[in-house]
Backbone as XML, in Angstrom:
<?xml version="1.0"?>
<chain id="A" units="angstrom">
  <residue number="1" name="UNK">
    <atom name="N" x="7.058" y="36.705" z="-43.124"/>
    <atom name="CA" x="7.632" y="37.049" z="-44.462"/>
    <atom name="C" x="7.041" y="36.073" z="-45.553"/>
  </residue>
  <residue number="2" name="UNK">
    <atom name="N" x="7.026" y="34.857" z="-45.105"/>
    <atom name="CA" x="6.493" y="33.812" z="-46.095"/>
    <atom name="C" x="5.125" y="34.179" z="-46.570"/>
  </residue>
  <residue number="3" name="UNK">
    <atom name="N" x="4.235" y="34.541" z="-45.608"/>
    <atom name="CA" x="2.881" y="34.948" z="-46.004"/>
    <atom name="C" x="2.885" y="36.138" z="-46.973"/>
  </residue>
  <residue number="4" name="UNK">
    <atom name="N" x="3.788" y="37.105" z="-46.633"/>
    <atom name="CA" x="3.801" y="38.287" z="-47.513"/>
    <atom name="C" x="4.297" y="37.860" z="-48.900"/>
  </residue>
  <residue number="5" name="UNK">
    <atom name="N" x="5.261" y="37.040" z="-49.007"/>
    <atom name="CA" x="5.871" y="36.675" z="-50.369"/>
    <atom name="C" x="4.832" y="35.763" z="-51.118"/>
  </residue>
  <residue number="6" name="UNK">
    <atom name="N" x="4.273" y="34.813" z="-50.424"/>
    <atom name="CA" x="3.549" y="33.799" z="-51.154"/>
    <atom name="C" x="2.007" y="34.157" z="-51.226"/>
  </residue>
  <residue number="7" name="UNK">
    <atom name="N" x="1.655" y="35.336" z="-50.584"/>
    <atom name="CA" x="0.344" y="35.825" z="-50.779"/>
    <atom name="C" x="-0.793" y="34.882" z="-50.388"/>
  </residue>
  <residue number="8" name="UNK">
    <atom name="N" x="-1.715" y="34.725" z="-51.256"/>
    <atom name="CA" x="-2.935" y="33.981" z="-51.024"/>
    <atom name="C" x="-2.783" y="32.502" z="-51.069"/>
  </residue>
  <residue number="9" name="UNK">
    <atom name="N" x="-1.571" y="31.982" z="-51.177"/>
    <atom name="CA" x="-1.366" y="30.543" z="-51.265"/>
    <atom name="C" x="-1.577" y="29.860" z="-49.912"/>
  </residue>
  <residue number="10" name="UNK">
    <atom name="N" x="-1.568" y="30.653" z="-48.853"/>
    <atom name="CA" x="-1.810" y="30.075" z="-47.497"/>
    <atom name="C" x="-3.151" y="30.589" z="-47.040"/>
  </residue>
  <residue number="11" name="UNK">
    <atom name="N" x="-3.931" y="29.666" z="-46.416"/>
    <atom name="CA" x="-5.203" y="29.981" z="-45.800"/>
    <atom name="C" x="-5.110" y="29.873" z="-44.266"/>
  </residue>
  <residue number="12" name="UNK">
    <atom name="N" x="-4.243" y="29.103" z="-43.773"/>
    <atom name="CA" x="-4.173" y="28.808" z="-42.349"/>
    <atom name="C" x="-2.746" y="28.575" z="-41.972"/>
  </residue>
  <residue number="13" name="UNK">
    <atom name="N" x="-2.471" y="28.868" z="-40.662"/>
    <atom name="CA" x="-1.200" y="28.533" z="-40.017"/>
    <atom name="C" x="-1.438" y="27.342" z="-39.077"/>
  </residue>
  <residue number="14" name="UNK">
    <atom name="N" x="-0.579" y="26.383" z="-39.116"/>
    <atom name="CA" x="-0.638" y="25.217" z="-38.219"/>
    <atom name="C" x="0.128" y="25.552" z="-36.984"/>
  </residue>
  <residue number="15" name="UNK">
    <atom name="N" x="-0.434" y="25.727" z="-35.891"/>
    <atom name="CA" x="0.251" y="25.993" z="-34.630"/>
    <atom name="C" x="0.359" y="24.704" z="-33.801"/>
  </residue>
  <residue number="16" name="UNK">
    <atom name="N" x="1.591" y="24.257" z="-33.557"/>
    <atom name="CA" x="1.845" y="23.060" z="-32.861"/>
    <atom name="C" x="2.588" y="23.409" z="-31.577"/>
  </residue>
  <residue number="17" name="UNK">
    <atom name="N" x="2.028" y="22.889" z="-30.503"/>
    <atom name="CA" x="2.635" y="23.018" z="-29.112"/>
    <atom name="C" x="2.948" y="21.568" z="-28.648"/>
  </residue>
  <residue number="18" name="UNK">
    <atom name="N" x="4.254" y="21.389" z="-28.144"/>
    <atom name="CA" x="4.640" y="20.094" z="-27.677"/>
    <atom name="C" x="5.154" y="20.248" z="-26.296"/>
  </residue>
  <residue number="19" name="UNK">
    <atom name="N" x="4.848" y="19.164" z="-25.478"/>
    <atom name="CA" x="5.363" y="19.104" z="-24.088"/>
    <atom name="C" x="5.948" y="17.681" z="-23.902"/>
  </residue>
  <residue number="20" name="UNK">
    <atom name="N" x="6.966" y="17.665" z="-23.066"/>
    <atom name="CA" x="7.694" y="16.362" z="-22.787"/>
    <atom name="C" x="7.617" y="16.264" z="-21.231"/>
  </residue>
  <residue number="21" name="UNK">
    <atom name="N" x="6.450" y="15.763" z="-20.779"/>
    <atom name="CA" x="6.206" y="15.748" z="-19.320"/>
    <atom name="C" x="7.115" y="14.861" z="-18.506"/>
  </residue>
  <residue number="22" name="UNK">
    <atom name="N" x="7.637" y="13.755" z="-19.127"/>
    <atom name="CA" x="8.556" y="12.875" z="-18.368"/>
    <atom name="C" x="10.061" y="13.201" z="-18.613"/>
  </residue>
  <residue number="23" name="UNK">
    <atom name="N" x="10.331" y="14.221" z="-19.380"/>
    <atom name="CA" x="11.670" y="14.552" z="-19.745"/>
    <atom name="C" x="11.855" y="16.061" z="-19.820"/>
  </residue>
  <residue number="24" name="UNK">
    <atom name="N" x="11.398" y="16.762" z="-18.803"/>
    <atom name="CA" x="11.388" y="18.239" z="-18.807"/>
    <atom name="C" x="12.797" y="18.863" z="-18.653"/>
  </residue>
  <residue number="25" name="UNK">
    <atom name="N" x="13.733" y="18.137" z="-18.032"/>
    <atom name="CA" x="15.044" y="18.806" z="-17.699"/>
    <atom name="C" x="15.892" y="18.854" z="-18.973"/>
  </residue>
  <residue number="26" name="UNK">
    <atom name="N" x="15.945" y="17.755" z="-19.745"/>
    <atom name="CA" x="16.873" y="17.768" z="-20.941"/>
    <atom name="C" x="16.051" y="16.988" z="-22.048"/>
  </residue>
  <residue number="27" name="UNK">
    <atom name="N" x="15.009" y="17.559" z="-22.598"/>
    <atom name="CA" x="14.199" y="16.736" z="-23.564"/>
    <atom name="C" x="14.946" y="16.480" z="-24.901"/>
  </residue>
  <residue number="28" name="UNK">
    <atom name="N" x="15.685" y="17.471" z="-25.387"/>
    <atom name="CA" x="16.429" y="17.230" z="-26.598"/>
    <atom name="C" x="17.480" y="16.120" z="-26.513"/>
  </residue>
  <residue number="29" name="UNK">
    <atom name="N" x="18.226" y="16.216" z="-25.443"/>
    <atom name="CA" x="19.215" y="15.132" z="-25.187"/>
    <atom name="C" x="18.565" y="13.783" z="-24.968"/>
  </residue>
  <residue number="30" name="UNK">
    <atom name="N" x="17.467" y="13.792" z="-24.181"/>
    <atom name="CA" x="16.746" y="12.531" z="-23.997"/>
    <atom name="C" x="16.210" y="11.935" z="-25.270"/>
  </residue>
  <residue number="31" name="UNK">
    <atom name="N" x="15.717" y="12.789" z="-26.170"/>
    <atom name="CA" x="15.209" y="12.338" z="-27.435"/>
    <atom name="C" x="16.339" y="11.728" z="-28.278"/>
  </residue>
  <residue number="32" name="UNK">
    <atom name="N" x="17.447" y="12.430" z="-28.336"/>
    <atom name="CA" x="18.594" y="11.944" z="-29.170"/>
    <atom name="C" x="19.159" y="10.563" z="-28.565"/>
  </residue>
  <residue number="33" name="UNK">
    <atom name="N" x="19.053" y="10.424" z="-27.268"/>
    <atom name="CA" x="19.669" y="9.194" z="-26.691"/>
    <atom name="C" x="18.621" y="8.067" z="-26.468"/>
  </residue>
  <residue number="34" name="UNK">
    <atom name="N" x="17.440" y="8.281" z="-27.021"/>
    <atom name="CA" x="16.379" y="7.185" z="-26.932"/>
    <atom name="C" x="15.722" y="7.124" z="-25.578"/>
  </residue>
  <residue number="35" name="UNK">
    <atom name="N" x="15.819" y="8.128" z="-24.726"/>
    <atom name="CA" x="15.156" y="8.175" z="-23.369"/>
    <atom name="C" x="13.855" y="8.924" z="-23.379"/>
  </residue>
  <residue number="36" name="UNK">
    <atom name="N" x="13.393" y="9.363" z="-24.530"/>
    <atom name="CA" x="12.100" y="10.115" z="-24.540"/>
    <atom name="C" x="10.991" y="9.124" z="-24.188"/>
  </residue>
  <residue number="37" name="UNK">
    <atom name="N" x="10.229" y="9.490" z="-23.194"/>
    <atom name="CA" x="9.169" y="8.569" z="-22.759"/>
    <atom name="C" x="7.805" y="8.857" z="-23.359"/>
  </residue>
  <residue number="38" name="UNK">
    <atom name="N" x="7.461" y="10.127" z="-23.369"/>
    <atom name="CA" x="6.150" y="10.592" z="-23.841"/>
    <atom name="C" x="6.147" y="11.942" z="-24.305"/>
  </residue>
  <residue number="39" name="UNK">
    <atom name="N" x="5.346" y="12.262" z="-25.396"/>
    <atom name="CA" x="5.215" y="13.598" z="-25.985"/>
    <atom name="C" x="3.798" y="13.883" z="-26.009"/>
  </residue>
  <residue number="40" name="UNK">
    <atom name="N" x="3.399" y="15.068" z="-25.512"/>
    <atom name="CA" x="2.045" y="15.582" z="-25.647"/>
    <atom name="C" x="2.029" y="16.664" z="-26.730"/>
  </residue>
  <residue number="41" name="UNK">
    <atom name="N" x="1.018" y="16.538" z="-27.657"/>
    <atom name="CA" x="1.001" y="17.519" z="-28.720"/>
    <atom name="C" x="-0.446" y="18.167" z="-28.863"/>
  </residue>
  <residue number="42" name="UNK">
    <atom name="N" x="-0.449" y="19.467" z="-28.993"/>
    <atom name="CA" x="-1.630" y="20.204" z="-29.278"/>
    <atom name="C" x="-1.507" y="20.876" z="-30.628"/>
  </residue>
  <residue number="43" name="UNK">
    <atom name="N" x="-2.489" y="20.664" z="-31.495"/>
    <atom name="CA" x="-2.483" y="21.272" z="-32.885"/>
    <atom name="C" x="-3.648" y="22.142" z="-33.047"/>
  </residue>
  <residue number="44" name="UNK">
    <atom name="N" x="-3.384" y="23.325" z="-33.625"/>
    <atom name="CA" x="-4.473" y="24.320" z="-33.823"/>
    <atom name="C" x="-4.320" y="24.895" z="-35.231"/>
  </residue>
  <residue number="45" name="UNK">
    <atom name="N" x="-5.319" y="24.989" z="-35.903"/>
    <atom name="CA" x="-5.303" y="25.730" z="-37.195"/>
    <atom name="C" x="-5.739" y="27.161" z="-36.947"/>
  </residue>
  <residue number="46" name="UNK">
    <atom name="N" x="-4.875" y="28.142" z="-37.403"/>
    <atom name="CA" x="-5.250" y="29.501" z="-37.203"/>
    <atom name="C" x="-5.496" y="30.117" z="-38.579"/>
  </residue>
  <residue number="47" name="UNK">
    <atom name="N" x="-6.702" y="30.579" z="-38.792"/>
    <atom name="CA" x="-7.030" y="31.249" z="-40.090"/>
    <atom name="C" x="-6.131" y="32.442" z="-40.295"/>
  </residue>
  <residue number="48" name="UNK">
    <atom name="N" x="-5.664" y="32.686" z="-41.510"/>
    <atom name="CA" x="-4.834" y="33.827" z="-41.795"/>
    <atom name="C" x="-5.758" y="34.934" z="-42.116"/>
  </residue>
  <residue number="49" name="UNK">
    <atom name="N" x="-5.509" y="36.095" z="-41.424"/>
    <atom name="CA" x="-6.324" y="37.260" z="-41.599"/>
    <atom name="C" x="-5.410" y="38.442" z="-41.954"/>
  </residue>
  <residue number="50" name="UNK">
    <atom name="N" x="-5.888" y="39.628" z="-42.021"/>
    <atom name="CA" x="-5.093" y="40.819" z="-42.327"/>
    <atom name="C" x="-4.043" y="41.040" z="-41.207"/>
  </residue>
  <residue number="51" name="UNK">
    <atom name="N" x="-4.295" y="40.435" z="-40.051"/>
    <atom name="CA" x="-3.272" y="40.598" z="-38.941"/>
    <atom name="C" x="-1.974" y="39.973" z="-39.333"/>
  </residue>
  <residue number="52" name="UNK">
    <atom name="N" x="-1.985" y="38.941" z="-40.156"/>
    <atom name="CA" x="-0.770" y="38.209" z="-40.523"/>
    <atom name="C" x="-0.312" y="38.626" z="-41.967"/>
  </residue>
  <residue number="53" name="UNK">
    <atom name="N" x="-1.069" y="39.344" z="-42.650"/>
    <atom name="CA" x="-0.702" y="39.768" z="-44.053"/>
    <atom name="C" x="-0.215" y="41.255" z="-44.092"/>
  </residue>
  <residue number="54" name="UNK">
    <atom name="N" x="0.950" y="41.455" z="-44.538"/>
    <atom name="CA" x="1.435" y="42.753" z="-44.617"/>
    <atom name="C" x="2.997" y="42.773" z="-44.897"/>
  </residue>
  <residue number="55" name="UNK">
    <atom name="N" x="3.549" y="43.878" z="-44.921"/>
    <atom name="CA" x="5.005" y="44.000" z="-45.195"/>
    <atom name="C" x="5.704" y="44.211" z="-43.863"/>
  </residue>
  <residue number="56" name="UNK">
    <atom name="N" x="6.216" y="43.106" z="-43.337"/>
    <atom name="CA" x="6.873" y="43.153" z="-42.020"/>
    <atom name="C" x="8.150" y="44.047" z="-42.031"/>
  </residue>
  <residue number="57" name="UNK">
    <atom name="N" x="8.793" y="44.133" z="-43.104"/>
    <atom name="CA" x="10.011" y="44.852" z="-43.156"/>
    <atom name="C" x="9.861" y="46.387" z="-43.349"/>
  </residue>
  <residue number="58" name="UNK">
    <atom name="N" x="8.755" y="46.786" z="-43.992"/>
    <atom name="CA" x="8.639" y="48.185" z="-44.357"/>
    <atom name="C" x="7.429" y="48.902" z="-43.689"/>
  </residue>
  <residue number="59" name="UNK">
    <atom name="N" x="6.508" y="48.167" z="-43.148"/>
    <atom name="CA" x="5.296" y="48.691" z="-42.547"/>
    <atom name="C" x="5.393" y="48.598" z="-41.017"/>
  </residue>
  <residue number="60" name="UNK">
    <atom name="N" x="5.828" y="49.630" z="-40.365"/>
    <atom name="CA" x="6.018" y="49.596" z="-38.891"/>
    <atom name="C" x="4.698" y="49.363" z="-38.101"/>
  </residue>
  <residue number="61" name="UNK">
    <atom name="N" x="3.594" y="49.923" z="-38.449"/>
    <atom name="CA" x="2.326" y="49.611" z="-37.734"/>
    <atom name="C" x="1.976" y="48.104" z="-37.919"/>
  </residue>
  <residue number="62" name="UNK">
    <atom name="N" x="2.172" y="47.628" z="-39.175"/>
    <atom name="CA" x="1.878" y="46.197" z="-39.310"/>
    <atom name="C" x="2.795" y="45.309" z="-38.430"/>
  </residue>
  <residue number="63" name="UNK">
    <atom name="N" x="4.065" y="45.641" z="-38.482"/>
    <atom name="CA" x="5.114" y="44.917" z="-37.731"/>
    <atom name="C" x="4.717" y="44.934" z="-36.222"/>
  </residue>
  <residue number="64" name="UNK">
    <atom name="N" x="4.297" y="46.023" z="-35.680"/>
    <atom name="CA" x="3.935" y="46.094" z="-34.284"/>
    <atom name="C" x="2.720" y="45.170" z="-33.978"/>
  </residue>
  <residue number="65" name="UNK">
    <atom name="N" x="1.739" y="45.273" z="-34.817"/>
    <atom name="CA" x="0.542" y="44.441" z="-34.712"/>
    <atom name="C" x="0.899" y="42.948" z="-34.853"/>
  </residue>
  <residue number="66" name="UNK">
    <atom name="N" x="1.657" y="42.601" z="-35.799"/>
    <atom name="CA" x="2.049" y="41.247" z="-35.991"/>
    <atom name="C" x="2.803" y="40.735" z="-34.695"/>
  </residue>
  <residue number="67" name="UNK">
    <atom name="N" x="3.748" y="41.534" z="-34.247"/>
    <atom name="CA" x="4.526" y="41.131" z="-33.062"/>
    <atom name="C" x="3.572" y="40.910" z="-31.840"/>
  </residue>
  <residue number="68" name="UNK">
    <atom name="N" x="2.587" y="41.763" z="-31.784"/>
    <atom name="CA" x="1.617" y="41.596" z="-30.640"/>
    <atom name="C" x="0.767" y="40.362" z="-30.815"/>
  </residue>
  <residue number="69" name="UNK">
    <atom name="N" x="0.284" y="40.058" z="-32.066"/>
    <atom name="CA" x="-0.345" y="38.846" z="-32.264"/>
    <atom name="C" x="0.506" y="37.610" z="-31.943"/>
  </residue>
  <residue number="70" name="UNK">
    <atom name="N" x="1.724" y="37.665" z="-32.351"/>
    <atom name="CA" x="2.622" y="36.490" z="-32.163"/>
    <atom name="C" x="2.912" y="36.338" z="-30.678"/>
  </residue>
  <residue number="71" name="UNK">
    <atom name="N" x="3.094" y="37.436" z="-29.918"/>
    <atom name="CA" x="3.275" y="37.360" z="-28.492"/>
    <atom name="C" x="2.013" y="36.734" z="-27.811"/>
  </residue>
  <residue number="72" name="UNK">
    <atom name="N" x="0.900" y="37.021" z="-28.310"/>
    <atom name="CA" x="-0.362" y="36.486" z="-27.828"/>
    <atom name="C" x="-0.349" y="34.910" z="-28.097"/>
  </residue>
  <residue number="73" name="UNK">
    <atom name="N" x="0.015" y="34.516" z="-29.249"/>
    <atom name="CA" x="0.064" y="33.103" z="-29.580"/>
    <atom name="C" x="1.080" y="32.339" z="-28.655"/>
  </residue>
  <residue number="74" name="UNK">
    <atom name="N" x="2.219" y="32.976" z="-28.375"/>
    <atom name="CA" x="3.177" y="32.354" z="-27.464"/>
    <atom name="C" x="2.650" y="32.297" z="-26.020"/>
  </residue>
  <residue number="75" name="UNK">
    <atom name="N" x="1.924" y="33.364" z="-25.590"/>
    <atom name="CA" x="1.356" y="33.377" z="-24.266"/>
    <atom name="C" x="0.337" y="32.284" z="-24.129"/>
  </residue>
  <residue number="76" name="UNK">
    <atom name="N" x="-0.423" y="32.013" z="-25.206"/>
    <atom name="CA" x="-1.431" y="30.932" z="-25.142"/>
    <atom name="C" x="-0.723" y="29.545" z="-25.065"/>
  </residue>
  <residue number="77" name="UNK">
    <atom name="N" x="0.399" y="29.438" z="-25.756"/>
    <atom name="CA" x="1.141" y="28.147" z="-25.678"/>
    <atom name="C" x="1.681" y="28.020" z="-24.181"/>
  </residue>
  <residue number="78" name="UNK">
    <atom name="N" x="2.227" y="29.106" z="-23.599"/>
    <atom name="CA" x="2.670" y="28.998" z="-22.266"/>
    <atom name="C" x="1.559" y="28.576" z="-21.273"/>
  </residue>
  <residue number="79" name="UNK">
    <atom name="N" x="0.352" y="29.099" z="-21.538"/>
    <atom name="CA" x="-0.810" y="28.729" z="-20.677"/>
    <atom name="C" x="-1.189" y="27.271" z="-20.832"/>
  </residue>
  <residue number="80" name="UNK">
    <atom name="N" x="-1.173" y="26.797" z="-22.065"/>
    <atom name="CA" x="-1.361" y="25.359" z="-22.254"/>
    <atom name="C" x="-0.436" y="24.529" z="-21.522"/>
  </residue>
  <residue number="81" name="UNK">
    <atom name="N" x="0.850" y="24.893" z="-21.532"/>
    <atom name="CA" x="1.894" y="24.062" z="-20.817"/>
    <atom name="C" x="1.733" y="24.160" z="-19.410"/>
  </residue>
  <residue number="82" name="UNK">
    <atom name="N" x="1.392" y="25.356" z="-18.867"/>
    <atom name="CA" x="1.247" y="25.452" z="-17.405"/>
    <atom name="C" x="-0.012" y="24.784" z="-16.904"/>
  </residue>
  <residue number="83" name="UNK">
    <atom name="N" x="-1.051" y="24.604" z="-17.715"/>
    <atom name="CA" x="-2.284" y="24.027" z="-17.221"/>
    <atom name="C" x="-2.403" y="22.474" z="-17.351"/>
  </residue>
  <residue number="84" name="UNK">
    <atom name="N" x="-1.438" y="21.854" z="-18.016"/>
    <atom name="CA" x="-1.489" y="20.473" z="-18.276"/>
    <atom name="C" x="-1.175" y="19.661" z="-17.036"/>
  </residue>
</chain>
């Protein structure tokens, strides 16, 4: 929705994936209590294309395409985390 409202002000999306290899059971609690040992971070810039520009609320074909694109992004994140 932000891309739709702000139009051409965005050129890229910053995609950040984080892993907590030494604190996988309770990473948030470990972070709050000072027990976080290590964080691995992957950062990717995704160029914004027509796939991400559209009216998510009113354009059902756009919404389906966007949801598929987003599912693919999350699947790539899962693959990164599995392969580390």
